[in-house]
C-alpha positions as CSV (number, residue, x, y, z in Angstrom):
1,M,28.5,95.8,191.0
2,K,27.2,94.8,187.5
3,R,29.2,95.1,184.3
4,T,27.6,95.3,180.9
5,S,28.5,95.3,177.3
6,I,26.3,96.3,174.4
7,T,26.6,95.3,170.8
8,S,24.4,95.8,167.7
9,L,23.7,92.6,165.9
10,L,23.1,94.5,162.7
11,A,26.4,96.4,162.6
12,L,28.3,94.0,164.9
13,G,30.0,97.0,166.4
14,S,30.2,98.6,169.8
15,F,27.8,101.4,170.9
16,A,27.8,103.6,174.0
17,A,24.8,102.9,176.2
18,T,22.4,105.7,176.8
19,A,24.0,108.1,179.3
20,S,22.3,108.4,182.7
21,A,21.9,111.6,184.7
22,G,24.7,112.8,186.9
23,S,24.3,113.5,190.6
24,I,21.1,115.2,191.6
25,G,20.7,117.5,194.6
26,I,17.4,118.7,196.1
27,N,17.4,121.7,198.5
28,F,14.2,121.4,200.5
29,A,12.6,124.5,202.1
30,S,14.3,126.6,199.6
31,N,11.9,129.4,200.4
32,Q,14.1,129.8,203.5
33,S,17.4,129.7,201.6
34,A,17.7,129.1,197.9
35,I,20.8,127.8,196.3
36,L,22.2,129.5,193.3
37,P,23.2,127.3,190.3
38,A,26.9,128.0,190.7
39,D,26.8,127.1,194.5
40,T,28.2,123.7,195.4
41,A,27.1,121.6,198.3
42,G,27.3,117.9,199.4
43,V,29.4,115.9,201.8
44,D,31.1,113.3,199.7
45,V,30.2,114.5,196.2
46,A,30.0,118.3,196.2
47,H,28.4,119.7,193.0
48,A,26.6,122.6,191.5
49,N,23.0,123.0,190.1
50,W,21.1,122.0,193.2
51,N,17.3,122.0,192.7
52,N,15.3,124.3,194.9
53,A,12.1,122.7,196.4
54,P,10.1,125.2,198.3
55,G,7.3,124.6,200.8
56,R,6.1,121.8,203.0
57,A,5.0,119.5,200.2
58,G,5.2,119.4,196.4
59,T,6.1,117.6,193.2
60,T,8.5,118.1,190.3
61,T,6.4,120.8,188.9
62,D,7.0,122.9,192.0
63,I,10.8,123.0,191.6
64,T,11.8,126.7,191.1
65,G,15.3,126.3,189.7
66,P,17.7,126.0,188.1
67,L,15.0,124.8,185.6
68,S,11.5,125.5,186.7
69,G,9.4,122.4,187.0
70,K,12.4,120.1,186.3
71,L,15.0,118.2,188.3
72,V,18.4,118.8,186.8
73,D,21.6,116.9,187.4
74,D,25.0,118.4,188.3
75,S,25.5,119.5,184.7
76,G,22.3,121.6,184.7
77,S,20.5,119.2,182.3
78,D,17.0,117.8,182.8
79,S,17.5,114.5,184.6
80,L,14.0,113.2,183.7
81,V,13.8,112.1,187.4
82,A,10.5,112.9,189.2
83,I,9.9,113.7,192.9
84,T,7.1,114.2,195.3
85,W,7.5,115.2,199.0
86,A,4.8,115.4,201.7
87,N,4.6,116.5,205.3
88,S,2.2,114.7,207.7
89,S,2.3,117.9,209.9
90,A,0.3,121.0,209.1
91,N,3.6,123.0,209.7
92,T,5.4,124.5,206.7
93,T,9.1,125.2,206.8
94,W,11.6,126.6,209.3
95,R,15.3,127.5,209.4
96,T,18.4,126.9,211.4
97,N,20.7,129.6,212.7
98,F,23.5,128.7,210.2
99,P,25.1,131.6,208.3
100,L,24.8,131.8,204.6
101,N,28.4,131.7,203.5
102,D,28.2,129.1,200.8
103,G,26.1,126.4,199.2
104,D,26.4,123.9,202.1
105,D,25.1,126.6,204.5
106,K,22.2,127.4,202.2
107,M,21.3,123.7,201.8
108,M,21.4,123.1,205.6
109,K,19.6,126.4,206.5
110,G,15.9,125.7,205.8
111,Y,14.0,122.5,206.6
112,V,10.6,121.0,206.2
113,D,9.2,121.4,209.7
114,L,7.2,118.6,211.3
115,G,5.9,120.5,214.3
116,N,4.8,118.0,216.9
117,S,3.8,115.3,214.3
118,T,4.2,111.6,214.9
119,P,5.3,109.2,212.1
120,P,5.2,108.9,209.2
121,G,6.7,112.5,209.1
122,V,8.2,113.7,205.8
123,T,7.8,111.3,203.0
124,I,9.9,111.7,199.8
125,T,9.4,109.5,196.7
126,V,11.7,109.7,193.7
127,S,11.1,107.8,190.4
128,N,12.4,107.2,186.9
129,L,15.7,105.9,188.2
130,N,16.2,102.9,185.9
131,Q,18.7,105.0,183.9
132,F,21.2,104.5,186.8
133,A,22.2,101.1,185.5
134,S,24.8,100.4,188.3
135,G,22.6,101.8,191.1
136,Y,22.8,104.9,193.2
137,D,23.5,106.2,196.7
138,V,21.1,108.4,198.5
139,Y,22.1,111.0,201.1
140,L,19.4,112.5,203.4
141,Y,20.4,115.7,205.3
142,A,18.7,117.0,208.4
143,A,19.2,119.9,210.8
144,R,17.7,121.4,214.0
145,A,16.9,124.9,215.1
146,G,17.0,124.5,218.8
147,G,17.7,121.9,221.5
148,A,18.6,118.2,221.0
149,A,16.4,116.3,218.6
150,D,16.2,112.6,217.6
151,A,14.9,111.2,214.3
152,S,14.6,108.0,212.4
153,V,15.1,107.8,208.6
154,S,14.0,104.7,206.6
155,N,14.1,103.6,203.0
156,G,11.7,100.8,203.7
157,T,14.5,98.3,204.1
158,T,17.0,100.0,206.5
159,T,16.0,102.4,209.3
160,Y,18.7,104.6,210.9
161,G,18.4,106.4,214.2
162,M,20.2,109.8,214.6
163,K,20.7,112.5,217.2
164,I,20.7,115.7,215.1
165,G,23.8,117.8,215.8
166,L,24.7,121.4,215.3
167,S,22.2,124.2,215.4
168,T,23.9,127.6,215.6
169,S,27.2,127.5,213.7
170,S,28.8,125.6,210.9
171,S,32.0,125.0,209.0
172,F,31.0,122.7,206.2
173,P,32.0,120.3,204.8
174,A,34.0,119.6,208.0
175,D,30.9,119.7,210.2
176,Y,29.0,117.1,208.2
177,A,28.6,114.0,210.4
178,L,27.3,110.6,209.3
179,A,24.7,108.8,211.5
180,D,24.7,105.1,210.7
181,T,23.3,103.5,213.9
182,L,20.2,101.4,213.3
183,S,17.0,102.6,214.9
184,S,16.6,99.2,216.5
185,E,19.6,100.0,218.8
186,P,18.9,101.9,222.0
187,S,18.3,105.6,221.2
188,T,20.9,106.5,223.8
189,T,23.5,105.0,221.5
190,W,22.4,106.7,218.3
191,D,25.1,108.6,216.4
192,I,25.1,112.4,216.6
193,G,25.0,113.5,213.0
194,N,23.2,115.5,210.3
195,Y,22.9,113.0,207.4
196,V,22.3,109.4,206.7
197,L,23.5,107.4,203.7
198,F,21.7,104.6,201.9
199,E,24.3,102.9,199.6
200,N,24.0,100.8,196.5
201,M,20.2,101.3,196.1
202,S,18.6,100.1,192.8
203,G,15.2,100.1,191.1
204,D,13.1,102.6,189.3
205,S,11.9,104.4,192.5
206,F,12.4,104.7,196.2
207,T,10.6,106.2,199.2
208,I,12.4,107.7,202.2
209,T,10.5,108.6,205.4
210,Y,11.9,111.0,208.0
211,A,10.2,110.7,211.4
212,R,11.0,113.3,214.0
213,L,11.2,112.1,217.5
214,G,12.0,115.4,219.1
215,P,11.3,119.1,218.6
216,N,12.8,121.6,216.1
217,S,14.2,119.6,213.3
218,G,13.5,118.5,209.8
219,V,14.7,117.5,206.3
220,T,17.0,120.0,204.6
221,G,18.2,118.2,201.5
222,M,18.8,115.1,199.5
223,Q,21.4,113.8,197.0
224,I,21.1,111.0,194.5
225,V,24.5,110.0,193.4
226,P,25.0,107.4,190.7
227,V,27.3,104.5,191.4
228,P,30.1,104.6,188.9
229,E,29.8,102.4,185.9
230,P,32.4,99.5,186.1
231,D,34.6,98.8,183.2
232,P,32.4,97.4,180.4
233,L,32.6,93.7,179.4
234,Q,34.0,93.0,176.0
235,L,31.5,91.1,173.8
236,W,32.1,89.6,170.4
237,I,29.4,88.3,168.0
238,T,30.2,86.1,165.0
239,A,27.9,84.5,162.4
240,T,27.8,80.7,162.8
241,G,27.8,80.0,159.1
242,A,26.0,76.7,159.4
243,N,22.7,78.4,160.5
244,P,22.1,81.7,158.8
245,G,20.7,84.3,161.2
246,N,22.3,82.6,164.2
247,Y,25.4,83.8,166.0
248,D,28.0,82.8,168.5
249,F,28.3,85.2,171.5
250,T,31.6,85.4,173.4
251,W,32.4,87.7,176.3
252,E,35.0,88.3,179.0
253,S,34.0,86.5,182.2
254,L,35.1,85.8,185.7
255,D,34.8,82.6,187.8
256,G,32.2,82.9,190.5
257,K,30.1,85.4,188.5
258,L,26.8,84.8,186.7
259,Y,25.8,86.3,183.3
260,D,22.5,87.2,181.6
261,L,22.2,87.7,177.8
262,V,19.6,90.4,177.4
263,S,18.2,92.0,174.2
264,S,16.1,94.9,172.9
265,T,15.2,96.5,169.6
266,D,15.3,100.0,171.3
267,L,18.7,101.3,172.3
268,S,17.2,104.2,174.1
269,T,15.7,102.1,176.9
270,P,17.8,101.3,180.0
271,I,19.8,98.1,179.7
272,G,18.5,97.1,183.1
273,T,15.0,96.8,181.7
274,W,15.9,94.6,178.7
275,P,14.4,91.1,178.9
276,V,16.6,87.9,178.9
277,W,17.0,86.6,175.4
278,E,16.1,83.0,174.6
279,G,16.3,81.9,178.3
280,H,20.0,82.6,178.5
281,A,20.2,83.7,182.2
282,D,22.3,82.8,185.2
283,I,25.2,81.5,183.1
284,A,28.2,80.5,185.3
285,G,31.4,82.3,184.4
286,T,34.2,80.3,182.9
287,A,37.2,82.7,183.0
288,P,38.6,84.1,180.9
289,T,35.7,84.0,178.5
290,N,32.3,82.4,178.0
291,T,30.7,81.4,174.7
292,L,27.1,80.8,173.8
293,P,27.0,79.1,170.4
294,D,24.3,79.2,167.7
295,V,22.0,81.8,169.3
296,P,19.1,83.1,167.1
297,G,19.7,86.7,166.1
298,G,16.0,87.8,166.0
299,G,16.8,90.3,163.3
300,P,16.6,92.5,161.3
301,T,17.8,95.0,164.0
302,R,18.3,94.0,167.6
303,F,20.7,95.0,170.3
304,F,22.3,92.7,172.8
305,A,24.0,93.1,176.2
306,V,25.7,90.8,178.6
307,I,25.1,91.6,182.3
308,E,27.5,90.4,185.0
309,K,26.1,89.8,188.5
310,D,27.0,88.2,191.8
311,P,25.4,84.8,192.5
312,P,22.6,84.8,195.0
313,P,23.4,83.6,198.6
314,L,23.5,79.8,198.9
315,L,21.3,80.4,201.9
316,G,19.3,83.6,202.4
317,E,16.6,83.9,205.0
318,N,15.1,87.1,206.5
319,F,12.1,85.3,208.1
320,D,9.7,87.8,206.5
321,A,7.5,85.2,204.7
322,G,6.0,84.3,208.1
323,P,4.9,84.5,210.8
324,G,5.8,80.8,211.1
325,V,9.0,78.9,210.7
326,P,10.1,79.0,207.0
327,G,9.8,76.0,204.8
328,G,12.7,73.7,205.1
329,W,13.7,75.0,208.5
330,T,13.0,72.9,211.6
331,A,12.2,74.0,215.2
332,A,12.5,71.5,218.0
333,D,12.5,71.8,221.8
334,N,12.4,69.8,225.0
335,A,8.8,70.9,225.9
336,A,10.0,73.2,228.7
337,G,8.0,76.2,227.5
338,T,10.6,77.7,225.2
339,A,10.6,77.4,221.4
340,W,12.1,79.1,218.4
341,E,9.4,81.2,216.8
342,V,9.1,83.7,213.9
343,G,7.2,86.9,214.3
344,D,7.3,90.6,215.1
345,P,9.6,91.2,218.0
346,S,8.1,94.6,218.8
347,T,5.2,92.8,220.5
348,G,7.5,90.9,222.9
349,P,9.4,91.7,226.1
350,A,10.5,95.2,226.7
351,E,14.2,94.1,226.8
352,G,13.9,92.4,223.4
353,P,14.5,94.1,220.1
354,D,12.2,96.9,219.1
355,A,12.1,95.7,215.5
356,A,13.6,93.1,213.2
357,V,16.7,94.1,211.2
358,S,15.0,93.9,207.9
359,G,11.3,93.7,207.3
360,A,8.8,93.0,210.1
361,H,9.9,89.5,211.3
362,C,12.8,87.8,212.8
363,A,13.3,84.4,214.6
364,G,13.7,84.2,218.3
365,T,13.1,82.2,221.5
366,N,9.4,82.9,222.5
367,I,8.9,86.0,220.4
368,V,6.2,87.4,222.6
369,A,7.5,86.3,226.0
370,N,10.7,85.6,228.0
371,Y,12.3,82.2,227.7
372,T,11.7,79.7,230.5
373,A,14.0,77.8,232.9
374,G,15.4,74.4,231.8
375,A,15.0,75.1,228.1
376,D,16.7,73.4,225.1
377,A,15.5,74.7,221.8
378,T,17.0,74.5,218.3
379,L,16.3,76.1,214.9
380,T,17.9,74.2,212.0
381,S,18.3,75.3,208.4
382,P,17.6,73.3,205.3
383,A,20.6,71.2,204.0
384,I,23.0,73.3,201.9
385,E,25.9,72.3,199.7
386,V,29.1,74.1,200.9
387,P,31.4,74.8,197.9
388,A,34.8,73.2,198.1
389,G,36.3,76.6,197.5
390,G,34.8,78.0,200.7
391,A,31.8,80.0,202.0
392,T,30.9,82.3,204.8
393,L,28.0,82.2,207.2
394,S,26.6,85.6,208.4
395,F,23.6,86.6,210.4
396,Q,22.3,89.4,212.7
397,Q,22.1,88.5,216.4
398,Y,20.3,90.0,219.4
399,I,21.0,88.5,222.8
400,D,19.5,89.2,226.2
401,T,20.2,86.5,228.8
402,D,21.3,86.3,232.5
403,G,24.9,85.7,231.4
404,S,25.3,82.7,233.8
405,G,24.1,79.4,232.3
406,D,21.6,80.7,229.7
407,V,23.5,80.5,226.4
408,G,23.1,80.4,222.7
409,A,25.2,78.4,220.2
410,V,25.6,78.0,216.4
411,R,26.5,74.5,215.2
412,L,27.2,72.8,211.8
413,L,25.6,69.4,211.1
414,D,26.8,67.0,208.5
415,A,23.5,66.2,206.6
416,G,25.3,63.4,204.7
417,N,26.3,61.7,208.0
418,A,23.1,61.5,210.0
419,D,23.5,65.2,211.1
420,A,26.7,64.5,213.0
421,E,28.2,67.7,214.4
422,I,31.1,69.2,212.5
423,I,33.7,70.5,215.1
424,D,36.4,72.5,213.3
425,G,37.6,76.0,213.2
426,A,35.2,78.5,214.8
427,F,32.5,75.9,215.1
428,P,30.6,75.3,217.3
429,V,30.2,79.0,218.1
430,T,29.3,78.9,221.8
431,S,28.9,81.2,224.8
432,I,26.4,83.5,223.1
433,E,25.1,85.1,226.3
434,G,24.7,88.3,228.3
435,I,23.3,91.6,227.1
436,E,24.3,93.3,223.9
437,D,23.2,96.8,222.9
438,G,21.0,96.2,219.8
439,W,21.5,93.9,216.9
440,T,25.0,92.9,216.0
441,G,26.3,91.3,212.8
442,K,28.2,88.1,213.0
443,S,30.3,86.4,210.3
444,F,32.2,83.0,210.3
445,P,34.0,81.2,207.5
446,F,33.0,77.6,207.0
447,P,35.8,75.5,208.4
448,P,37.8,73.1,206.2
449,A,35.9,70.1,207.6
450,A,32.6,71.4,206.1
451,L,33.9,72.3,202.6
452,G,32.4,70.2,199.9
453,K,29.8,68.7,202.2
454,T,26.1,69.1,202.5
455,V,25.5,70.8,205.9
456,K,22.8,72.3,208.1
457,V,23.2,75.3,210.3
458,Q,21.7,75.0,213.7
459,F,20.9,77.8,216.2
460,Q,20.5,76.5,219.8
461,F,19.5,78.1,223.0
462,V,19.8,76.4,226.4
463,S,18.8,77.8,229.8
464,D,19.6,76.5,233.3
465,G,17.2,75.6,236.0
466,D,17.0,78.9,237.9
467,T,14.0,81.3,237.5
468,E,16.0,84.3,236.4
469,V,14.9,84.6,232.8
470,F,15.2,87.3,230.1
471,S,14.0,87.9,226.5
472,G,16.4,85.5,224.9
473,F,18.2,84.9,221.6
474,Y,17.1,86.4,218.3
475,I,18.5,86.1,214.8
476,D,17.7,87.7,211.4
477,D,19.1,87.9,207.9
478,V,20.9,84.5,207.8
479,E,23.1,84.1,204.7
480,M,25.7,81.7,203.3
481,T,27.7,83.3,200.6
482,T,30.7,82.4,198.5
483,P,33.9,84.4,198.8
C-alpha cells in the first residue's frame, strides 16, 4: 500500500490532500426494487445512499437517485465517478423472489437479465477513479430467480467462476457468500456464492464483464470501496542556503521500500497523477529517513509529495509478451517430441487448462498437444541476483500426468558456478506429478545456499518410456520477490 506526504514549497507547511469519494454502491435493475437513501446494504462495508440504476443498459445520466444523473458516495455527495453498463442480450431486467425487508433485500432483488445470451454478457465500465490514491476494492453481486446457474466474472485480469446460490429466501448479511474460485478450475468445483471481490484495484477506470453460463441469473449490484489511506509520511523541506531556490528534502522511510518525489502546481489534482520531479524516482529507502539534497524548487508556487511503494519483483514473468519463449529464458529438450512452449492453452488437450491464470498465455509442455514418451525438457529463467536478506519464488502450476514416472521438478542453478545445481532447503522441488484440479499457487523461500548468489530457476519435465501420456506440466505468473 502506498503512503504519501504533501508539502507546499511556498509555505513549507503541511496540507491535506484533496479528499476522495467514499464508498459507492450501485443498485442495478432498480426499476424492480429501488433503494431509499437511508437504506443500507453491502456485505463487508454496509452503507447508505446507494445509487439506483434502472434498465438493461445506461450511463451516469440515467441514475435516478439519490441525485438524478449523478453517482453519489456513502455521504450522499457527488462522487464525480462515471459509469456505463450494457447488456449483450435483448432482455431487460428481472427479479428474484427475495422479500423486501431491508436495503440488502432490495439490492439483491432485481437484476440485469441476460436471457439466453452468450458472452460477453453484462459489461460495466467505471471511470474517474484516480481520486482513490490508495486503490479500491470492487464487489460485484449476482442473484438468480430459478434453478441453479453458473456465471463467470472478469475484470480483465482475474476471472472468477461461481455457482449462484439462493433464490427464494434471504437473511442478509448472513446469506452473502463469496465466490473466489478461478474460472480456469473445473466448473464442478466452483464456489456457491452471490458475490465476487476484486481487491486492491487501481487506475482511473475498470471494466467488469459478467457472463451467464446458465438460466435465470444476472447482476444485481456493485460496490466500489476505497482502500484506506495509510498513515502519511512525514516530509521536511529546508532551504539549502548555498543555492537560492534549491531545497533539501527529508522524509520518513523504510528499508526495502522505494520512493518517488513527485510535484505539481495544482493541489486539486490527484497525487497519483503528479509527474516525477527532476528524475527522482525509485529511491531506495534508508531507514529511518532519506534525504535528497539541493533539489531545484521550480517556484514560485509548487507542491511536492513523496510516494512510498513496494519494489517490483526481482523476476516477474506472465508469458504474455508471446507466443514464444520470453527473452532471456531458454528452452531445451532431448528431441523426443516434447518441448516447453508459450501460448494459449485453451487450444490444447481437453485435460489441459482452459485458460492461463493471467492474460492469454502461459508456458507448458507441448501447448497444443500431449507430451511424448521418453521426454526430458527444461525451461530456464534469466540469471537473477538473490538478495542476501532472502527472497521467495512463487508461481502458478497446472499438472496432468500419469502419476507414475512422468514428473516435473523445479531446480536452482548457480549461474556463477557453471550452472551447478543448488541443493538446499526445499530445492530441488520434485515429484510434481498426477492430476490437480485447476491451477494452484506454489511458493518457496530461496534456501540459505542461494542467498547472495546469482541464480537461474529451471522448470523440468521428464517422462518415462511408456505410451500413457497426458497434457503435461504448465506454469504461469513466475515471480521472485523480496520479503
